[in-house]
LUMMARFI-652077 format. One line per 4 residues: number of its first residue (from 1); their letters; for each residue x, y, z negated of C-alpha. Coordinates in Angstrom, 1 decimal, decimal comma. Each point is the difference from the previous one (the first is absolute). Example, Ala and Ser with C-alpha at 12.3 -4.5 7.8 and 13.67 -1.06 7.14 Angstrom:
<atoms>
1) AS) 12,3:-4,5:-7,8  1,4:3,4:0,7 $
</atoms>
This chain:
<atoms>
1) XXXX) 81,5:128,6:-92,3  2,7:-2,8:-0,3  0,5:-2,1:-2,7  3,2:-1,5:-0,1 $
5) XXXX) 0,2:-3,6:-1,6  3,6:-0,2:-0,5  2,0:-3,1:0,3  -1,4:-3,4:-0,1 $
9) XXXX) 0,3:-3,6:0,9  -1,1:-1,2:3,9  -1,6:-2,4:-2,5  -2,3:3,0:-1,5 $
13) XXXX) -0,7:1,1:3,5  -1,0:-3,7:0,7  -2,3:0,0:-2,5  -0,9:3,5:0,5 $
17) XXXX) -1,1:-0,7:3,4  -1,8:-3,4:-0,9  -2,0:1,8:-2,5  -1,0:3,0:2,4 $
21) XXXX) -1,3:-3,0:2,1  -1,9:-1,4:-2,5  -1,5:3,3:-0,7  -0,9:1,3:3,8 $
25) XXXX) -2,2:-3,9:0,4  -1,5:0,5:-3,6  -1,5:3,5:1,0  -1,1:-1,5:3,2 $
29) XXXX) 3,1:2,0:2,5  1,7:-1,6:3,1  2,6:3,0:-0,1  2,0:0,5:-3,1 $
33) XXXX) -0,4:3,8:-1,5  2,1:2,0:-2,2  -2,5:-0,8:-2,6  0,7:-3,7:0,2 $
37) XXXX) 3,7:0,7:-0,5  -1,2:2,4:-3,3  -2,1:-2,9:-1,0  2,7:-2,5:0,0 $
41) XXXX) 2,7:2,2:-1,6  -2,4:0,9:-2,7  -0,5:-3,4:-1,0  3,5:-0,9:0,1 $
45) XXXX) 1,0:2,3:-2,1  -2,7:-0,2:-2,5  0,4:-3,8:-0,2  3,5:0,7:-0,4 $
49) XXXX) 2,1:-2,8:-2,1  2,7:-2,1:0,7  -1,0:-0,5:3,6  0,0:3,6:0,8 $
53) XXXX) 3,2:0,4:-1,6  1,7:-2,5:2,1  -1,3:1,0:3,6  0,5:3,5:-1,0 $
57) XXXX) 3,7:-0,7:-0,7  1,9:-2,4:2,4  3,2:0,1:1,5  -1,0:1,2:3,3 $
61) XXXX) -2,2:2,8:-0,8  -1,3:2,5:2,7  -2,2:3,4:-0,4  -2,8:1,1:1,7 $
65) XXX) -2,3:3,1:0,1  -3,8:-0,3:0,4  -1,8:2,9:1,2 $
</atoms>
């Protein structure tokens, strides 16, 4: 099932990628998996705050779908 994230800024996607890569390394993996992105997204949503809000609503926004 796809989970629609909606429109987010390129900075949000960059941070999501960075955190997913960090999650992969922490689990000792050598290939990004869906679990890495889910963990990263969960961390970003839970941490919330002003940074996440600013990253999510920049001028240039894009949409994407996680499968």
